[in-house]
N, C-alpha and C positions, 0 to 999 in steps of 0.2 A: 979863872974864866977860860972857857974852851974856845978853840978856833971855830969860826963859822965859814962854810957850812960844816956841821958836825954830823958824822954818820956812825951809827952803832949797828953792827951786824946782829941779826937775830936768827942764828942757824936753826934753832928749835921752833922758831915762829912764836906766836902769842897764843895763849889759850884763854878760854873764858875765865874771868876773875883776875887776869893780869892787870897791873896798874903801871902806867908810865907816868912818872912824876917829873915835871920840868920846872925848875926854878931859875929865874933870871931877872934881868932888868931891861925895861924898854928904854932905849936911848932917847935923849931929848929931841933929836931930829928924826926919829924913826918914821918910816913910811909904812912898811908892812913886814911881817915875818911869817914863817910857816913851820909847821910840823907835819912831816909826811911819813906815812906808813906804807912802804913800798913792797912789791911782791918779788923783786929781784934786784940785783946790782946793775942790771942793764940800763943804758941811757934812756930808753923809752919804756921803762918798767911800768906795769900797772900800779895804780895807787889805790890802796884800800881806804885810806883816809888822807885828806888834805885839809889841815886845820890852819886857817889863814887870817889872823888878826890884821886889820887894815886901819891903821891910825889915820891915814890920809883920806879914808872914806867913812870913818867912824862906824865900822861894821866888822863882824867876824864871819867869814865864809867857810862852809864845810862842803867838801865835794869828794868825788872819786874819779878815777880815770882808767878806762879800759881800752886796750888796743889803740892807744893814741887819742881817744876821744873823751872829753870831759863829760861827766853826767850833769844832771840839773843841780844848780847851786842851792844850798840851804843856808839860811842866816840865823845866827843866834840873836837873842834880844839885846839890843844896845851894844856898847863896847866896854867890857869890864877891865880894859887895860888903859893905863895912862902913861904918857911920855915922862921919862925920868923916874918912874916908880918901879919897885920890885914886884914880881908876880909869882904865883904858883899855879900851875895847871896840872890836873890829874886827868888822864885819858884812861878810862876804865873799860876793859873789854867785857861786854855782857854777851849773853846768848844771842841777842838779836841786834846788837850794834855797839857803838862806842858812846859812853857817857862822858861828856866833858864837864869837869868841875873846875871852876875858877874861884880862887879864894875859898870861901866856905859854902858856896852855893852851886847847886847843879845848874849848869848853864844851857846845855843842849844835848839832845840824844840823837845821834846820827846812825840810822839803821844800816846794817851791813848790806853792801851791794856786791862785795867780793868776799869769799869765805875767809874768815880769820886765819885759818890754817895756811893760807898762801902768803901771809906777811913774813918777810925775811929781813927787812932793813928799816931802821928808824933814822930820819934825817931832820935836822933842825937848821934853818938858815934864814937869811934876810937881815932886817934891821933889829937885831936882838943881841944882848950880852947874855950868854948862857952861863948860869951859875952851876947848878948840879942837874944831873939827869940820872934817874934811877928807874929800874924796871923790877917789879917784885910781884 
């Protein structure tokens, strides 16, 4: 298990077709966790994708952040994560957005608000036990 928050530098960025695979476990007392695709290592970096499962609000929020301002929130259908259970999330970079696949089902498609080419850092944090993280 990795330390949280976990950061992976992406010096080459992401390209269409790239897949970020995250496996882990949602702890029994989890409130929320997040996966961020950031545009730099700066403290107030733009966020191309903020994927935020919220067990405390039984929802998953998707968003982006530019110049310190959050965009409009999007929500996926229901909450496909359970406290105490393992999970697998695939974030697939498509031409027009990020396709989130949870388990075996496509969960939500978040359209690009910030060009994919600007992504430089992957960050996972919050109430989560990170198992494996792969980018291919």
